[in-house]
C-alpha positions as CSV (number, residue, x, y, z in Angstrom):
1,M,93.6,204.2,58.6
2,T,94.0,203.7,62.3
3,N,94.0,207.0,64.3
4,K,97.1,207.6,66.3
5,S,96.7,207.6,70.1
6,E,97.5,210.7,72.1
7,G,100.5,208.9,73.5
8,K,101.8,208.1,70.0
9,K,101.3,211.7,68.9
10,L,103.1,212.9,72.0
11,Q,106.0,210.5,71.4
12,E,106.4,211.6,67.8
13,R,106.4,215.3,68.9
14,L,108.7,215.1,71.8
15,T,111.2,212.3,71.1
16,H,113.9,212.2,68.4
17,K,115.4,209.5,66.2
18,W,118.3,210.0,63.9
19,R,117.6,209.3,60.2
20,N,119.3,206.9,57.8
21,V,120.4,208.9,54.8
22,W,119.4,206.1,52.3
23,D,115.8,206.3,53.5
24,T,115.7,210.0,52.5
25,L,117.1,209.7,49.0
26,D,115.0,209.2,45.9
27,K,116.3,207.5,42.8
28,I,117.8,210.6,41.3
29,E,119.5,211.8,44.5
30,K,120.8,208.3,45.1
31,E,122.4,208.3,41.7
32,K,124.0,211.7,42.6
33,A,125.4,210.2,45.8
34,F,127.0,207.3,43.9
35,A,128.4,209.7,41.2
36,I,130.0,212.0,43.8
37,N,131.6,208.9,45.4
38,E,133.2,208.0,42.1
39,E,134.8,211.4,42.1
40,Y,135.8,210.9,45.7
41,K,137.5,207.6,45.0
42,T,139.5,209.2,42.2
43,F,140.6,212.0,44.5
44,L,141.7,209.5,47.2
45,D,143.8,207.6,44.6
46,K,145.5,210.8,43.4
47,S,146.1,212.0,47.0
48,K,148.1,209.3,48.8
49,T,150.3,212.0,50.4
50,E,149.7,215.5,51.7
51,R,151.8,216.9,48.8
52,E,149.8,215.0,46.2
53,G,146.6,216.2,47.8
54,A,147.7,219.8,47.9
55,M,148.7,219.6,44.2
56,E,145.4,218.0,43.2
57,I,143.5,220.7,45.0
58,I,145.4,223.5,43.3
59,R,145.0,221.8,39.9
60,V,141.2,221.5,40.2
61,A,140.9,225.0,41.7
62,R,142.8,226.5,38.8
63,E,140.5,224.7,36.4
64,K,137.6,226.4,38.2
65,G,139.1,229.9,37.8
66,Y,141.0,230.3,41.1
67,I,144.0,232.7,40.9
68,S,147.1,232.5,43.1
69,I,147.3,235.3,45.7
70,D,150.9,235.8,44.6
71,E,149.8,236.4,41.0
72,I,147.2,238.9,42.2
73,R,149.8,240.9,44.1
74,E,152.4,240.7,41.3
75,K,150.0,241.9,38.6
76,G,148.3,244.5,40.8
77,I,144.9,242.9,40.5
78,K,142.2,244.5,42.7
79,P,140.2,241.7,44.3
80,T,136.4,242.0,44.0
81,P,133.4,240.1,45.5
82,G,133.1,236.7,43.9
83,M,136.8,236.5,43.0
84,K,138.3,233.0,43.7
85,I,141.8,233.0,45.2
86,Y,144.1,230.3,46.4
87,A,147.3,230.3,48.5
88,N,149.9,227.5,48.5
89,N,151.9,226.8,51.6
90,K,155.1,224.9,50.6
91,D,153.1,222.4,48.5
92,K,151.7,220.8,51.7
93,A,148.8,223.1,52.7
94,V,146.3,225.2,50.7
95,A,143.7,227.8,51.4
96,L,140.9,228.6,48.9
97,F,138.9,231.8,49.2
98,V,135.8,233.0,47.5
99,L,135.5,236.6,48.3
100,G,132.1,237.6,49.7
101,K,129.9,240.7,49.3
102,E,130.5,241.7,52.9
103,K,133.9,243.0,54.0
104,L,136.4,240.5,55.4
105,E,136.2,242.4,58.6
106,K,132.7,241.0,59.1
107,G,134.1,237.5,59.2
108,M,134.4,234.4,57.1
109,N,132.7,231.0,56.8
110,I,135.6,228.6,57.1
111,I,135.8,224.8,56.7
112,G,139.2,223.4,57.9
113,S,140.5,219.9,57.2
114,H,143.8,218.2,57.2
115,L,145.7,216.6,54.3
116,D,148.1,214.3,56.2
117,A,147.3,210.8,57.2
118,P,148.9,208.1,59.4
119,R,151.7,206.4,57.4
120,I,155.2,205.1,57.6
121,D,158.1,207.5,56.7
122,L,161.6,206.5,55.7
123,K,164.4,207.4,58.0
124,Q,166.9,209.9,56.6
125,F,169.5,207.2,55.9
126,P,167.3,204.2,55.4
127,L,168.9,201.7,52.9
128,Y,170.8,198.8,54.3
129,E,171.6,195.2,53.6
130,E,171.1,192.2,55.8
131,S,171.2,188.5,55.0
132,D,171.2,189.1,51.3
133,F,168.1,191.4,51.5
134,A,168.0,195.1,50.9
135,L,165.7,196.9,53.3
136,L,164.6,200.4,54.3
137,K,164.5,201.6,57.9
138,T,161.4,203.5,58.8
139,H,159.8,205.8,61.4
140,Y,156.1,205.7,61.5
141,Y,154.0,208.9,61.4
142,G,150.9,209.5,63.5
143,G,148.8,207.1,65.5
144,I,149.1,203.7,63.9
145,K,148.6,200.1,65.0
146,K,152.0,198.8,63.9
147,Y,150.8,195.2,63.4
148,Q,148.3,196.4,60.7
149,W,151.1,197.4,58.4
150,V,152.9,194.0,58.0
151,T,152.3,191.7,55.0
152,L,150.5,194.4,53.0
153,P,151.5,195.5,49.5
154,L,153.0,198.9,50.0
155,A,153.9,201.8,47.7
156,L,156.7,204.3,47.9
157,H,155.7,208.0,47.4
158,G,158.1,210.9,47.8
159,V,160.1,213.8,46.7
160,V,163.9,213.9,46.3
161,V,165.9,217.1,46.3
162,K,169.3,216.4,44.8
163,S,172.6,218.2,45.6
164,D,172.2,220.5,42.6
165,G,168.7,221.5,43.8
166,E,166.8,219.4,41.2
167,K,163.5,218.1,42.7
168,I,162.2,214.7,41.6
169,N,158.8,213.2,42.4
170,I,158.9,209.4,42.8
171,V,155.9,207.0,43.0
172,I,156.6,203.2,42.9
173,G,153.9,200.7,43.5
174,E,150.7,202.3,42.3
175,D,150.8,201.3,38.6
176,E,149.6,197.7,38.1
177,N,153.0,197.0,36.4
178,D,155.0,198.4,39.3
179,P,156.7,196.3,41.9
180,V,155.3,196.7,45.4
181,F,157.1,196.5,48.8
182,F,156.4,194.5,52.0
183,I,157.1,194.5,55.7
184,T,157.4,190.8,56.7
185,D,155.9,189.0,59.7
186,L,156.6,185.8,61.5
187,L,154.9,182.6,60.5
188,P,152.5,181.3,63.2
189,H,154.6,178.2,63.6
190,L,157.5,180.2,65.1
191,A,155.5,183.0,66.7
192,K,155.0,181.5,70.2
193,D,156.9,184.3,72.0
194,Q,155.5,187.0,69.7
195,M,151.9,185.9,70.3
196,T,152.3,186.3,74.1
197,K,153.2,189.9,73.8
198,K,150.8,192.9,74.0
199,M,149.5,193.9,70.6
200,D,151.5,197.1,70.6
201,E,154.7,195.2,71.4
202,G,154.4,192.3,68.9
203,I,155.6,194.5,66.1
204,T,158.0,197.2,67.1
205,G,158.7,200.5,65.5
206,E,162.3,199.5,64.7
207,G,160.9,196.2,63.2
208,L,158.9,198.0,60.5
209,N,161.7,197.5,57.9
210,V,160.6,197.5,54.3
211,L,161.8,194.8,51.9
212,I,163.0,196.4,48.7
213,G,165.3,193.9,46.9
214,S,167.3,190.7,46.9
215,I,169.4,190.5,43.7
216,P,173.1,191.1,44.3
217,Y,175.2,193.3,41.9
218,K,177.4,191.1,39.8
219,D,180.8,191.7,41.3
220,G,181.9,189.1,43.8
221,E,184.7,191.3,45.2
222,L,182.2,193.8,46.6
223,S,180.3,193.8,49.9
224,E,176.6,194.8,50.3
225,R,176.0,193.9,46.7
226,V,172.2,193.7,47.0
227,K,172.1,197.3,48.4
228,L,174.4,198.4,45.5
229,N,172.0,196.8,43.0
230,V,169.1,198.7,44.5
231,L,171.0,201.9,44.4
232,N,172.0,201.2,40.8
233,I,168.4,200.7,39.7
234,L,167.4,203.9,41.4
235,N,170.3,205.8,39.9
236,E,169.5,204.5,36.4
237,K,165.8,205.4,36.6
238,Y,165.9,208.6,38.7
239,G,169.5,209.7,38.7
240,I,169.8,209.7,42.5
241,I,172.5,208.5,44.8
242,E,172.5,207.3,48.5
243,E,173.2,210.8,49.9
244,D,170.0,212.0,48.2
245,F,168.0,210.1,50.8
246,T,169.2,212.5,53.4
247,T,167.3,215.4,51.8
248,A,164.3,213.4,50.6
249,E,160.8,212.9,52.0
250,F,159.6,209.4,51.4
251,E,156.3,207.9,52.6
252,I,155.2,204.3,52.7
253,V,151.5,203.9,52.0
254,P,149.2,201.0,51.1
255,A,149.5,200.2,47.4
256,G,146.4,200.1,45.2
257,K,143.2,201.9,44.6
258,S,140.2,202.6,46.8
259,R,137.3,200.2,46.3
260,D,133.6,199.8,46.8
261,V,132.7,197.9,49.9
262,G,129.6,195.7,50.3
263,I,127.5,193.7,47.8
264,D,125.3,196.9,47.6
265,R,128.4,199.1,46.9
266,S,127.2,201.3,49.8
267,M,130.6,202.1,51.2
268,V,134.1,203.1,50.2
269,G,137.2,201.4,51.5
270,G,140.5,203.1,51.0
271,Y,143.6,204.6,52.6
272,G,143.8,208.0,54.1
273,Q,140.1,208.7,54.5
274,D,141.0,210.4,57.8
275,D,140.9,213.2,56.8
276,R,140.8,213.2,53.0
277,V,137.1,212.5,53.0
278,C,136.5,215.9,54.6
279,V,139.1,217.4,52.3
280,F,137.2,216.2,49.3
281,T,133.8,217.1,50.5
282,S,134.8,220.6,51.6
283,L,136.7,221.1,48.3
284,K,133.7,220.1,46.2
285,A,131.5,222.3,48.4
286,I,133.5,225.5,47.9
287,L,134.0,224.8,44.2
288,D,130.2,225.1,43.9
289,I,130.1,228.5,45.6
290,E,129.9,231.6,43.3
291,A,128.9,234.7,45.1
292,P,128.5,234.3,48.9
293,N,127.6,237.0,51.3
294,K,130.5,236.2,53.6
295,T,133.8,235.1,52.3
296,A,134.0,231.4,52.0
297,V,137.3,229.6,52.9
298,S,138.5,226.1,52.6
299,L,141.6,225.3,54.6
300,F,143.6,222.2,53.9
301,V,146.5,221.9,56.4
302,D,149.3,219.4,57.2
303,K,150.7,217.8,60.3
304,E,147.4,217.4,62.3
305,E,148.2,213.7,62.9
306,I,151.3,214.7,64.9
307,G,149.9,217.6,66.9
308,S,149.6,220.4,64.3
309,V,153.2,221.4,64.6
310,G,155.5,222.9,61.9
311,N,155.2,225.6,59.2
312,T,152.6,223.8,57.1
313,S,150.2,223.0,60.1
314,M,147.2,224.9,61.5
315,E,149.5,226.2,64.2
316,S,151.6,228.1,61.7
317,M,150.9,231.7,60.8
318,F,150.0,230.8,57.2
319,F,146.3,231.4,57.4
320,E,146.6,234.5,59.5
321,N,149.1,235.9,57.1
322,M,146.9,235.2,54.1
323,V,144.0,237.0,55.7
324,S,146.3,239.9,56.3
325,E,147.3,239.9,52.7
326,L,143.7,239.9,51.6
327,I,142.9,242.8,54.0
328,D,145.8,244.7,52.5
329,L,144.6,244.0,48.9
330,T,140.9,244.8,49.5
331,E,141.0,247.8,51.9
332,E,142.2,251.3,51.2
333,K,144.2,251.4,54.4
334,Y,145.6,248.2,56.0
335,S,144.9,247.7,59.7
336,E,145.9,244.9,62.0
337,L,142.7,245.5,63.9
338,M,140.8,244.6,60.8
339,V,142.6,241.3,60.6
340,K,141.8,240.5,64.2
341,R,138.1,241.4,63.7
342,A,138.0,239.3,60.5
343,L,139.3,236.3,62.4
344,A,137.2,236.8,65.6
345,S,134.0,237.2,63.6
346,S,134.4,234.0,61.6
347,C,132.4,230.8,61.9
348,V,134.2,227.4,61.4
349,L,133.4,223.8,60.8
350,S,136.5,221.8,61.8
351,A,136.1,219.1,59.3
352,D,137.5,215.9,60.7
353,T,136.4,212.3,61.0
354,L,135.5,210.2,64.0
355,A,134.8,206.6,64.9
356,G,131.4,205.4,63.8
357,F,129.6,202.8,65.9
358,D,131.2,199.4,65.1
359,P,129.1,196.4,66.1
360,N,132.2,194.3,66.4
361,Y,133.5,196.6,69.2
362,P,130.5,197.8,71.2
363,E,132.3,197.7,74.5
364,V,134.3,200.9,73.8
365,L,131.5,202.9,72.3
366,D,128.5,204.7,73.9
367,K,125.8,203.5,71.5
368,K,123.5,206.4,72.5
369,N,126.1,209.0,71.7
370,S,128.1,207.4,68.9
371,P,127.6,208.4,65.2
372,F,126.2,205.6,63.0
373,I,127.5,204.9,59.5
374,G,124.9,206.0,57.0
375,N,123.2,208.4,59.4
376,G,124.7,211.5,57.8
377,I,127.1,214.3,58.6
378,T,128.1,214.3,62.3
379,L,128.4,217.3,64.7
380,V,130.9,216.8,67.5
381,K,130.4,219.3,70.3
382,Y,133.6,218.4,72.0
383,T,136.6,216.1,71.5
384,G,139.6,215.8,73.9
385,V,140.7,213.0,76.2
386,R,138.7,211.7,79.2
387,G,137.7,215.0,81.0
388,K,137.6,216.9,77.7
389,G,141.3,217.6,78.0
390,G,142.6,219.4,74.9
391,S,139.1,220.0,73.6
392,N,137.3,222.7,71.8
393,D,133.8,222.6,73.4
394,A,131.3,224.4,71.1
395,N,128.7,226.6,72.8
396,S,124.9,226.1,72.5
397,E,124.4,229.3,70.5
398,Y,126.7,228.2,67.7
399,L,125.4,224.6,67.7
400,G,121.9,225.9,67.5
401,K,122.9,228.0,64.5
402,I,124.4,225.0,62.6
403,R,121.5,222.8,63.6
404,K,119.0,225.3,62.1
405,I,121.0,225.6,58.9
406,F,121.0,221.8,58.5
407,N,117.4,221.4,59.4
408,D,116.2,224.2,57.1
409,N,118.1,222.7,54.2
410,N,117.0,219.0,54.8
411,I,120.6,217.9,55.7
412,V,120.6,214.5,57.4
413,W,122.8,215.0,60.5
414,Q,123.6,213.4,63.8
415,M,125.6,214.1,66.9
416,G,128.5,212.0,68.1
417,E,131.5,211.7,70.3
418,L,134.7,209.6,70.3
419,G,133.9,206.5,72.3
420,K,133.2,206.0,76.0
421,V,134.6,208.6,78.4
422,D,137.5,206.7,79.9
423,Q,138.5,204.8,76.8
424,G,140.8,207.5,75.4
425,G,140.1,210.3,72.9
426,G,141.6,212.6,70.4
427,G,141.7,216.1,69.0
428,T,141.4,218.1,65.8
429,I,142.4,221.6,64.6
430,A,139.3,223.1,66.2
431,Y,141.0,224.5,69.3
432,I,143.6,226.3,67.2
433,L,141.1,228.2,65.2
434,A,139.0,228.9,68.4
435,K,141.9,230.8,69.9
436,Y,141.2,233.7,67.5
437,G,137.7,233.9,69.0
438,M,136.0,232.1,66.1
439,E,132.9,230.0,66.6
440,V,134.1,226.5,66.0
441,V,132.5,223.0,66.0
442,D,133.8,219.7,64.7
443,C,131.8,218.4,61.9
444,G,132.6,215.5,59.5
445,V,132.2,211.9,58.4
446,P,132.1,208.9,60.7
447,L,134.4,206.0,59.7
448,L,135.1,202.4,60.6
449,S,138.7,201.3,61.2
450,V,140.0,204.9,61.7
451,H,143.8,205.1,61.2
452,A,144.0,201.6,59.7
453,P,145.7,201.2,56.3
454,Y,142.2,200.9,54.9
455,E,139.3,202.8,56.4
456,I,135.6,202.6,55.6
457,A,133.1,205.4,54.9
458,S,129.4,205.3,53.9
459,K,128.7,206.8,50.5
460,A,125.6,208.3,52.0
461,D,127.6,210.1,54.6
462,V,130.1,211.4,52.0
463,Y,127.2,212.8,50.0
464,M,125.4,214.4,52.9
465,T,128.6,215.9,54.2
466,Y,129.2,217.6,50.9
467,K,125.6,218.9,51.0
468,G,126.1,220.1,54.6
469,Y,129.3,221.9,53.9
470,N,127.7,223.5,50.8
471,V,124.8,225.0,52.7
472,F,127.1,226.2,55.5
473,Y,129.0,228.3,53.0
474,K,125.8,229.9,51.8
475,N,124.5,231.0,55.3
């Protein structure tokens, strides 16, 4: 064996290269990675909306022994270390707690992710008829490229609250025997003017109208007979009338299941992976926690894609209120100061995705500072726009702590940021949690085609993110 030169030894000691996760996995662990991703795909398919995601989280949590905080209070149960508790915020956001051996006042280990994803919502009075077609008017939600949503098979998910208060859940387009819906586009033969427009102008927001029917109701004396036929079908199947749309929440999402990507099946392609990949990995991580020193918390919130506004978002008082409830239940005497100390002493991983390096678009990415697909869980020191505007900028001490946790537990990790400095940017829920004085850093899975109807994740990164979140809870 050739002896290494002094220069080679020095290079190995001083320089750093990020690792590819696949290179670190033996056969057994590779099988675990693939098995976890089968669970992940199932979760994605069951969680096409924030409501569905929240309900799936609660279902799984209850199976694992979690008890509602409302049930604890109603029955006068005294919470003890190791107890597993969940809180439901209006069926759109959830918090899971595993009570630690230390008092809450000493702080919590928190992983926060968001359940909502870019999509197309229906307007409050959406159904109309034009040229013997029935269509639905829409209002897109979050940052989408509108042209990506035309000529795709689409599904309708939502909840209708009728005038008598009855709530009906509706999903059309996911079963293989269901019809699907489409937003049409121009044929290239007639798209001369459209093709000269900017990409964000070629398809307009008001042009994202969903095709839902074309058969007229059989009564020649009536107007808008196609619309009437659609309403009649909906009424016969679900008992709803047109006015019920005004109190409904309907979301248009890509139809169909998530799929393996690549001849080696190394990746997952599916809708809503921003941020449900971090939802799944943090959920699985906390479900494996039994008796932590510090209380472990998984937060799953809504409305991140539109600025974290509203009563189910991270900006709401929901989480702070739940911590107050737990302090009240676990301490002999409630104190607001204890709540403030519990929040300020906490450590957080803001679990969100970011853009992985895409060799098709190298011009907008800094290759030396972009995360690479397959290179593991990604730490993001700062987000924001251009001059770090709107960012949470994690400090060296906290980054050093997380780095040590990952290195000590053989977690394959990397650093990353969202593209070149002047290309744009984005934010997460990190800054909202940081306002309490918590230590916060963004940490999640890099994706390709973020915010597209179908996004791509590496199965290796999904697996390593689950492992990284798990060891964070234990430290």
